TIKOLLUM-402643 format. One record per residue (C-alpha): y, z, x. Coordinates in nm, 3 decimals, padded with zeros to 5 digits. Each point is the difference from the previous one (the first is absolute). Layout:
BEGIN
v/w/u
Y/Z/X
...
This chain:
BEGIN
v/w/u
02.678/01.658/00.244
00.351/00.058/00.027
00.228/00.171/00.247
-00.108/00.263/00.245
-00.365/-00.113/00.033
-00.209/00.056/00.297
-00.265/-00.252/-00.052
00.160/-00.361/00.043
00.086/-00.185/00.320
-00.103/-00.297/00.213
-00.146/-00.321/-00.108
-00.274/-00.222/00.170
-00.125/-00.346/-00.080
-00.354/-00.011/-00.148
-00.260/-00.130/00.261
-00.337/00.076/00.130
-00.032/00.369/00.086
-00.323/00.074/00.190
00.049/00.088/00.359
-00.322/-00.177/00.087
00.101/-00.330/-00.158
00.267/-00.248/00.095
00.317/00.018/-00.203
00.057/-00.272/-00.245
00.351/-00.141/-00.069
00.155/00.108/-00.326
00.027/-00.225/-00.298
00.345/-00.130/-00.100
00.173/00.281/-00.200
-00.033/-00.174/-00.339
-00.347/-00.165/00.071
-00.288/00.068/-00.218
-00.313/00.123/00.187
-00.227/-00.293/00.075
-00.327/-00.023/-00.196
-00.196/00.079/00.303
00.194/00.323/00.089
-00.244/00.275/00.072
00.200/00.277/-00.181
-00.104/00.356/-00.088
-00.364/00.077/-00.018
-00.141/00.188/-00.293
-00.321/00.142/00.153
-00.184/00.004/00.336
-00.231/-00.279/-00.120
00.288/-00.231/-00.026
00.145/00.077/00.354
-00.058/-00.230/00.301
-00.275/00.140/00.223
00.109/00.126/00.347
-00.216/-00.092/00.307
-00.159/00.341/-00.003
-00.137/-00.066/-00.346
00.223/00.238/-00.182
00.264/-00.099/-00.265
00.333/-00.097/00.158
00.323/00.131/-00.148
00.170/-00.219/-00.276
00.276/-00.214/00.107
00.335/00.187/-00.067
00.356/-00.125/-00.048
-00.085/-00.344/-00.123
00.178/-00.138/-00.304
-00.310/00.051/-00.208
-00.014/00.365/00.122
00.361/00.046/-00.107
-00.089/-00.104/-00.361
-00.268/00.265/-00.031
-00.052/00.241/00.312
-00.215/00.259/-00.178
-00.347/-00.141/00.051
00.065/-00.022/00.371
00.134/00.343/00.008
-00.320/00.130/-00.190
-00.203/-00.162/00.270
00.208/00.176/00.272
-00.022/00.337/-00.170
-00.384/-00.027/-00.007
-00.071/-00.164/00.344
00.305/00.048/00.227
00.233/00.255/-00.155
00.206/00.029/00.323
00.006/-00.365/00.116
00.165/-00.129/00.314
00.154/-00.344/-00.066
00.260/-00.253/00.134
00.296/-00.033/-00.243
00.171/-00.338/-00.057
00.273/00.094/00.234
-00.253/00.042/00.287
00.028/00.381/-00.007
-00.340/00.180/00.011
-00.023/00.293/-00.235
-00.239/00.238/-00.187
-00.033/-00.042/-00.384
-00.082/00.331/-00.179
-00.146/-00.069/-00.347
-00.172/00.312/-00.148
00.201/00.251/-00.188
-00.095/00.312/00.194
00.064/-00.160/00.333
00.320/-00.168/-00.116
00.135/00.341/-00.143
-00.086/00.169/00.353
00.170/-00.281/00.190
00.316/00.009/-00.210
00.046/00.364/00.076
-00.115/-00.003/00.365
00.295/00.075/00.220
-00.188/-00.151/00.301
00.066/-00.333/-00.166
00.372/-00.068/00.079
00.245/-00.216/-00.201
00.189/-00.075/00.319
-00.076/-00.353/00.137
00.064/00.130/00.349
-00.351/00.140/-00.011
-00.150/-00.346/-00.046
-00.212/-00.090/00.314
00.161/-00.340/00.045
00.272/-00.148/00.216
00.339/00.076/-00.131
00.078/-00.361/-00.080
-00.305/00.010/-00.235
00.083/00.290/-00.195
00.246/-00.186/-00.219
-00.303/-00.151/-00.176
-00.082/00.336/-00.174
00.347/00.089/-00.142
00.245/-00.142/-00.267
00.136/-00.327/00.149
00.331/00.050/00.171
00.027/00.367/-00.054
-00.005/00.065/00.374
00.270/-00.239/00.090
00.217/00.115/-00.300
-00.032/00.373/00.128
-00.185/00.099/-00.325
-00.302/00.176/00.154
00.093/00.355/-00.077
-00.126/00.015/-00.352
-00.295/00.201/-00.157
-00.255/-00.278/00.050
00.037/00.004/00.373
00.036/00.368/00.111
-00.207/00.318/00.027
00.088/00.361/-00.017
00.226/00.169/00.088
00.238/-00.295/-00.050
-00.180/-00.112/-00.326
00.015/00.362/-00.135
00.385/00.021/00.069
00.078/-00.346/-00.156
-00.224/00.040/-00.288
00.157/00.333/-00.077
00.350/-00.158/00.025
-00.089/-00.302/-00.220
-00.167/00.228/-00.257
00.324/00.180/-00.040
00.153/-00.330/-00.116
-00.289/-00.147/-00.185
-00.075/00.273/-00.259
-00.218/00.004/-00.313
00.327/00.089/-00.188
00.155/-00.329/00.129
-00.305/-00.198/-00.100
-00.008/00.149/-00.351
00.366/-00.078/-00.049
-00.060/-00.357/00.090
-00.247/-00.058/-00.281
00.255/-00.141/-00.253
00.125/-00.256/00.265
-00.366/-00.121/00.071
-00.040/-00.048/-00.370
00.325/-00.187/-00.027
-00.097/-00.234/00.285
-00.345/-00.051/-00.151
00.147/-00.099/-00.345
00.257/-00.236/00.156
-00.255/-00.187/00.209
-00.235/-00.045/-00.306
00.301/-00.112/-00.206
00.053/-00.287/00.248
-00.331/-00.158/-00.089
-00.121/00.153/-00.328
00.134/-00.294/-00.210
-00.170/-00.270/00.213
-00.356/00.107/-00.076
-00.089/-00.038/00.360
00.077/00.141/00.340
-00.118/00.056/00.361
-00.031/00.382/-00.011
00.035/00.024/00.375
00.322/-00.185/00.070
00.169/00.078/-00.332
-00.113/00.368/-00.046
-00.213/00.166/00.249
00.211/-00.112/00.309
00.354/00.061/-00.116
-00.059/00.330/-00.182
-00.062/00.212/00.315
00.255/-00.186/00.200
00.292/00.085/-00.242
-00.140/00.350/-00.063
-00.013/00.099/00.364
00.327/-00.166/00.072
00.151/00.214/-00.281
-00.153/00.322/00.136
00.118/-00.065/00.356
00.343/-00.083/-00.106
00.020/-00.376/00.073
00.277/-00.143/-00.198
-00.101/-00.224/-00.280
00.192/-00.299/00.143
-00.223/00.026/00.332
-00.339/00.054/-00.170
-00.079/-00.371/-00.035
00.015/-00.018/00.384
-00.267/00.266/00.011
-00.195/-00.197/-00.247
00.019/-00.306/00.228
-00.110/00.200/00.306
-00.275/00.173/-00.181
-00.119/-00.343/-00.139
-00.016/-00.133/00.358
-00.216/00.301/00.101
-00.252/-00.082/-00.283
00.005/-00.375/00.057
-00.055/00.032/00.383
-00.211/00.333/-00.016
-00.325/-00.189/00.054
00.134/-00.253/00.236
00.230/-00.022/00.316
00.145/00.335/00.070
00.346/-00.170/00.086
00.099/-00.033/-00.362
-00.039/00.368/-00.064
00.171/00.084/00.327
00.307/-00.203/-00.097
00.020/00.191/-00.334
-00.041/00.334/00.179
00.291/-00.086/00.232
00.228/-00.091/-00.284
-00.096/00.303/-00.205
00.062/00.221/00.307
00.350/-00.134/00.053
00.082/00.056/-00.356
-00.138/00.360/-00.002
00.196/00.087/00.310
00.325/-00.111/-00.181
-00.092/00.177/-00.335
-00.091/00.320/00.170
00.359/-00.009/00.175
00.152/-00.048/-00.338
-00.191/00.281/-00.153
00.106/00.234/00.273
00.358/-00.074/-00.080
-00.052/00.013/-00.382
-00.329/00.162/-00.101
-00.134/-00.020/-00.347
-00.281/00.133/-00.211
-00.271/-00.230/00.147
-00.296/00.024/00.236
00.188/-00.128/00.317
00.276/00.243/-00.054
-00.263/00.262/-00.035
-00.172/-00.102/00.320
00.334/00.028/00.177
00.071/00.342/-00.152
-00.349/00.133/00.059
-00.017/00.269/00.273
-00.261/00.251/00.116
00.112/00.285/00.223
00.300/-00.200/00.104
-00.202/-00.323/00.072
00.101/-00.323/-00.168
-00.144/-00.342/00.000
00.140/-00.212/00.285
00.153/-00.346/-00.080
-00.320/-00.178/00.096
-00.220/00.252/-00.186
00.214/-00.040/-00.312
-00.019/-00.383/00.027
-00.390/00.007/00.065
-00.061/00.228/-00.289
00.209/-00.210/-00.245
-00.179/-00.310/00.128
-00.343/00.149/-00.043
00.083/00.114/-00.345
00.074/-00.361/-00.097
-00.279/-00.161/00.207
-00.266/00.258/-00.105
00.122/00.004/-00.368
00.053/-00.343/-00.128
-00.330/-00.181/00.093
-00.222/00.287/-00.099
00.155/00.014/-00.356
-00.020/-00.382/-00.029
-00.374/00.025/00.057
-00.046/00.315/-00.211
00.147/-00.189/-00.312
-00.153/-00.339/00.077
-00.355/00.130/00.096
00.030/00.244/-00.303
00.075/-00.271/-00.247
-00.263/-00.229/00.141
-00.258/00.270/-00.018
00.087/00.084/-00.361
-00.025/-00.371/-00.106
-00.343/-00.015/00.141
-00.103/00.317/-00.189
00.086/-00.064/-00.352
-00.172/00.306/-00.142
00.191/00.240/00.229
00.329/-00.183/-00.063
-00.044/00.032/-00.376
-00.088/00.369/00.051
00.328/00.052/00.193
00.210/-00.198/-00.256
-00.147/00.203/-00.288
00.091/00.315/00.189
00.362/-00.111/00.072
00.031/-00.101/-00.374
-00.091/00.347/-00.096
00.271/00.139/00.223
-00.227/00.152/00.254
00.044/-00.006/00.384
-00.317/00.161/00.120
-00.199/-00.319/00.032
00.295/-00.181/00.159
00.024/00.274/00.272
-00.373/00.003/00.083
-00.014/-00.373/-00.042
00.254/-00.074/00.269
-00.190/00.222/00.241
-00.320/-00.189/-00.089
00.173/-00.329/00.059
00.109/00.126/00.340
-00.358/00.090/00.083
-00.163/-00.305/-00.150
00.211/-00.269/00.164
00.296/00.163/00.159
00.299/-00.150/00.172
-00.080/00.133/00.354
-00.333/-00.131/00.132
00.018/00.167/00.347
00.198/00.290/00.107
00.242/-00.068/00.284
-00.087/00.025/00.365
-00.138/00.307/00.171
-00.085/00.025/00.371
-00.243/00.247/00.157
00.173/00.238/00.253
-00.337/00.121/00.132
-00.358/-00.095/-00.043
-00.143/00.099/-00.336
-00.282/-00.070/-00.243
00.050/-00.151/-00.354
-00.303/-00.047/-00.218
-00.233/00.018/00.297
00.194/-00.259/00.210
00.168/00.086/00.320
00.361/-00.104/00.005
00.172/-00.034/00.332
00.333/00.124/00.086
00.271/-00.271/-00.070
-00.224/-00.172/-00.256
00.167/-00.096/-00.335
-00.152/00.135/-00.314
00.067/-00.153/-00.342
-00.114/00.199/-00.320
-00.117/-00.241/-00.265
00.139/00.168/-00.311
-00.132/-00.276/-00.229
-00.355/00.065/00.131
00.029/00.387/-00.014
00.128/00.002/-00.350
-00.321/-00.187/-00.110
-00.241/00.219/00.183
-00.296/00.093/-00.245
-00.048/00.322/00.191
00.337/00.115/-00.120
00.064/-00.187/-00.336
-00.274/-00.058/-00.255
-00.019/-00.362/-00.101
00.284/-00.097/00.233
00.013/-00.365/-00.087
00.052/00.083/-00.367
00.364/00.028/-00.139
00.028/00.326/-00.183
00.367/00.070/-00.095
-00.097/00.356/-00.114
-00.174/00.078/00.337
00.089/00.361/00.066
-00.159/00.102/00.335
00.217/-00.264/00.176
00.116/00.128/00.334
00.056/-00.349/00.140
00.154/-00.071/00.332
00.251/-00.258/-00.115
00.298/00.233/00.091
-00.167/00.102/00.329
-00.095/00.348/00.101
00.118/00.267/00.237
00.331/00.023/00.147
00.071/-00.369/-00.054
-00.065/00.031/-00.374
00.239/-00.242/-00.182
00.332/00.170/-00.033
00.089/-00.243/-00.279
-00.304/00.059/-00.220
00.202/00.131/-00.287
00.237/-00.303/-00.004
-00.321/-00.221/00.029
-00.148/00.159/-00.318
00.334/-00.025/-00.177
00.032/-00.367/00.058
-00.352/-00.093/-00.051
-00.027/00.185/-00.332
00.329/-00.125/-00.127
-00.070/-00.373/00.086
-00.356/-00.006/-00.132
00.076/00.194/-00.320
00.317/-00.219/-00.088
-00.195/-00.321/00.062
-00.299/00.091/-00.202
00.222/00.119/-00.292
00.262/-00.271/-00.013
-00.243/-00.289/00.071
-00.314/00.122/-00.162
-00.198/-00.340/00.013
00.085/-00.053/00.371
-00.274/-00.225/00.155
-00.075/-00.182/00.332
00.134/-00.355/-00.019
-00.232/-00.150/00.266
-00.355/00.013/00.080
-00.067/00.320/00.187
-00.156/-00.211/00.288
00.338/-00.165/00.054
00.184/00.313/00.095
00.081/00.048/00.369
00.033/00.327/00.188
00.251/00.040/00.271
-00.153/-00.009/00.358
00.056/00.319/00.189
-00.161/00.310/00.154
00.157/00.310/-00.153
00.097/-00.105/-00.353
-00.185/-00.155/-00.282
00.191/-00.202/-00.261
00.015/-00.319/-00.199
00.235/-00.292/00.105
00.062/-00.071/-00.371
-00.115/00.112/-00.338
00.071/-00.257/-00.272
-00.028/00.154/-00.340
00.071/-00.113/-00.359
00.069/00.192/-00.328
00.150/-00.048/-00.350
00.381/-00.051/00.068
00.220/00.287/-00.120
00.267/-00.105/-00.233
00.358/00.104/00.098
């Protein structure tokens, strides 16, 4: 999802999660899961049995789990809907998996976004944020703050990031989409992640922010390092954050001297009762618009195409609707793709500021809480036949954009880019198909985001 989103963030390496079990070392980033890997458990009967005789929780955050986490989430919803676990980073946290509990937690102001409330030593708190943001003085963005500062900053950013600005950007998104497809349409094959889903949101948000065209490939390189290292050592991401911070500071200085009709200039001009964004606040906001925007949109497009290729009936239904010049099924379809296999698996970190109860479990002050959006959006108590893809689903109040005061500010831009990308691909390359066995696809390791490393496709080459 592009731009000013409030769900993406830090990444962690897949490993063994259960607080009661020893942590296992992660597999190499490109490794296939071993044949003996435990993976997600579809039902209690398949779970290992705990000493007390009751089923133990399925193993989370393995490479097999990353391929299909939904059976494990179904088990958690039924047996341990608010589950305390040890994450790959070593941080202990609560996972919230039922829709009603998730919606309550996302709106509960006793769950702070400020890492200062984490009940761990200061040196350990860096494991719960975006790598490098603290050293780069980029902490004062919407993902890390609470009211009243959050209220003030969101109001200022909303003045610059308006629905009118997004609507006016639609022709540019279409132009970028067509140009990227032109680059591979004559070849008859492509990796849709690296040749399409990845560059589209980078160039789009750079244009919207006001990054000059000659500098945009630098941003593409930094963003690429974030994706490549997102599930591995945090140092690679931190280096990219540092470089991006230095560039943004220089760009903001130039925009103060020579403002334009772009989002960074709008952030600089935005004021509320005489209050303006400070230099650090403007840099942090520009950074999070980039960081929060590009990877979510990469995954929205990649996961969406992958899902449609695996559901030929729904894909044909959508193509027929597009051929008839209709947009209703496209609009509801993107929302269903967000619900069914969305780009953000877990909402970003929250920390209990006082003891509270979620789903019958007592959460202590200082405990981290992670809302599992992917699990909540397949809760059968909220969505009939939740594992079925229905592009015409109407009652679809999914949590993919969050809920409450941290609801995704960039949802309109997310919808615009997702709808444009999918509609154009399916129209221009109507016989698009997967070029590899589905079992050979690899999902990027990580905690917050869900996305494919590559998506090789083939199609009838388009003649020039």
